[in-house]
C-alpha positions in Angstrom: 83.8 107.2 82.2 82.6 109.4 85.0 81.5 106.4 87.1 85.0 104.9 86.7 86.6 108.1 87.6 84.7 108.5 90.9 85.0 104.8 91.9 88.7 104.7 91.1 89.4 107.9 93.1 87.6 106.5 96.1 89.4 103.1 95.9 92.7 104.8 95.5 92.1 107.0 98.5 91.0 104.1 100.7 93.7 101.7 99.3 91.1 99.1 98.7 89.9 96.9 95.8 87.6 98.0 93.0 85.8 95.4 90.9 84.7 96.6 87.4 82.1 94.5 85.6 80.2 94.7 82.4 79.4 93.1 79.1 82.0 92.6 76.4 82.7 95.6 74.3 81.7 98.3 76.7 85.2 99.5 77.2 85.8 98.4 80.8 89.6 98.0 80.3 90.0 101.2 78.2 88.0 103.2 80.8 90.0 102.0 83.7 93.4 102.3 82.1 92.6 105.7 80.6 91.3 107.1 83.9 94.2 105.6 85.9 96.8 106.9 83.5 95.2 110.3 83.2 94.5 111.0 86.8 97.1 108.9 88.6 100.0 108.5 86.1 102.6 107.7 88.7 100.4 105.2 90.5 99.2 103.3 87.4 100.6 99.8 87.4 98.9 97.7 84.7 99.4 93.9 84.7 98.8 91.9 81.6 98.6 88.3 82.8 98.4 85.4 80.4 96.1 82.4 80.5 96.0 80.5 83.8 98.4 82.7 85.7 99.9 81.5 89.1 101.3 83.5 92.0 104.8 83.4 90.4 103.3 85.0 87.2 101.6 87.7 89.3 104.8 88.5 91.1 106.7 88.6 87.8 104.2 91.1 86.3 104.3 93.2 89.4 108.1 93.2 89.3 107.9 94.6 85.7 105.1 97.1 86.3 106.9 98.5 89.3 110.1 98.9 87.3 112.2 96.7 89.6 113.7 94.3 87.1 116.0 92.9 89.8 116.1 89.5 91.4 114.0 86.8 89.8 110.4 87.4 91.1 110.0 83.9 92.3 112.7 84.4 95.0 111.7 85.6 98.5 114.0 88.6 98.2 112.2 89.8 95.1 108.8 89.4 96.9 110.1 91.6 99.6 111.2 94.2 97.0 107.7 94.2 95.6 106.2 94.8 99.0 108.7 97.6 99.7 107.9 99.3 96.4 104.2 99.1 97.0 104.6 100.5 100.5 106.8 103.4 99.3 104.2 105.0 97.1 100.4 104.5 96.5 99.8 102.3 93.4 96.8 101.3 91.4 97.3 97.7 90.3 95.0 96.9 87.3 94.2 93.3 86.4 92.1 92.5 83.4 90.1 89.3 83.2 90.7 88.9 86.9 88.0 86.1 87.2 90.5 83.8 85.4 93.0 84.0 88.3 93.2 80.9 90.6 92.6 81.0 94.3 96.3 81.3 95.0 96.6 84.6 93.1 93.7 86.1 95.1 95.4 84.9 98.2 98.6 86.7 97.2 96.7 89.9 96.6 95.0 89.5 100.0 98.5 89.1 101.6 99.8 92.2 99.9 96.7 94.3 100.9 96.9 93.2 104.5 100.7 93.3 104.8 101.1 96.9 103.5 100.6 99.6 106.1 98.0 101.5 104.1 96.5 98.7 102.1 96.6 98.2 98.3 94.4 99.6 95.6 93.8 96.9 93.0 91.3 97.1 90.2 89.9 93.8 89.1 88.1 93.8 85.7 85.8 91.0 84.6 82.9 90.4 82.2 79.4 90.0 83.6 79.9 86.2 83.5 83.0 86.7 85.7 81.0 88.4 88.5 80.1 85.2 90.2 83.7 84.1 90.3 84.8 87.3 91.9 82.0 87.4 94.4 82.9 83.9 95.4 86.3 85.2 96.7 85.6 85.9 100.4 88.7 88.2 100.7 87.0 90.6 98.3 83.9 91.0 100.3 85.6 92.9 103.1 88.3 94.6 101.1 86.4 96.0 98.1 85.4 99.7 98.1 83.0 99.4 95.1 81.5 96.8 92.8 80.9 98.9 89.6 78.9 97.5 86.7 79.3 99.5 83.5 76.5 100.1 81.0 76.6 101.2 77.3 77.5 104.8 76.8 74.6 107.2 76.9 74.2 109.9 74.2 75.6 112.5 76.6 78.7 110.5 77.4 79.6 109.6 73.8 81.5 112.8 72.7 83.9 112.8 75.7 84.5 109.0 75.7 85.1 108.8 72.0 87.4 111.8 71.9 89.5 110.1 74.6 89.5 106.9 72.6 91.5 108.4 69.6 92.6 111.9 68.6 90.9 111.7 65.2 87.5 112.0 66.9 88.4 115.3 68.5 88.0 116.9 65.1 84.4 115.6 64.6 81.4 117.6 65.9 79.6 116.1 68.9 76.3 115.8 67.0 78.0 113.8 64.3 79.6 111.5 67.0 76.1 111.0 68.5 74.7 110.1 65.1 77.5 107.5 64.4 76.9 106.0 67.8 73.1 105.7 67.3 73.6 104.3 63.8 76.6 102.0 64.4 78.3 101.8 67.7 75.3 101.7 70.1 77.3 102.7 73.1 80.0 100.1 72.6 83.7 101.3 72.7 84.6 98.1 70.9 82.4 99.2 68.0 84.0 102.6 68.1 87.5 101.0 68.0 86.4 99.1 64.9 85.1 102.3 63.3 88.3 104.1 64.2 90.4 101.4 62.4 88.4 101.7 59.2 88.4 105.5 59.2 92.2 105.6 59.7 92.6 103.2 56.7 90.4 105.5 54.6 92.3 108.6 55.6 95.6 107.0 54.7 94.2 105.7 51.4 92.8 109.1 50.4 95.6 111.2 51.8 93.0 113.1 53.9 93.9 114.8 57.2 90.6 114.6 58.9 87.2 112.8 58.3 84.2 114.7 57.1 80.6 113.7 57.5 80.4 112.3 54.0 83.4 110.1 54.5 82.2 108.8 57.8 78.8 107.8 56.4 80.6 106.0 53.5 82.8 104.1 55.9 80.0 103.1 58.1 78.0 101.9 55.1 80.9 99.6 54.0 81.0 97.9 57.4 78.6 95.0 57.9 76.6 96.3 60.9 75.0 93.0 61.5 78.3 91.5 62.7 79.6 92.2 66.2 83.4 92.2 66.5 
């Protein structure tokens, strides 16, 4: 998550966009939200847009993320409140699956960025297939600080990233985490999330407080490693 940390800090300082790309399962969304929440907790403004969102949906989610909950977001007065809140303090607006947004949503983000005195830091997350859709947006070409493509976790990154994923991994030795990654997860945080689910179920069923190497190997052996979640 070091790459995300540096890129996010830079985009936040410049009040510009950050585009985070990568294959499914690499933990793009987790890495961005974890970093934003950990380093910039007061600035973090996550948006969870539904399918085919329009500008009104974007405004509604901004209204909620900024804690306004006032006038209906579709009304001009509410749009002014959103701009005022974004201008009052630096924010990091995070949008997952940003490539699914229509042109009108990108235009609204462009308006906010250009209208605010210091710009707007917005993190747009998309899979590798969404890169073409994002790069087709001309407004991003001149307002984006970094285009960051994430790769699978390396052996050296596994202990820190997995410990941040869930507290139960903080009790497992780094060399054991690296073994589990090489045998099962292969640098994918989605695979680690699946393993976390099964380990938690086993801990509950056995009344055990923390996993030991034997339990972890048994859990991994029960999971069909040929199937990708």
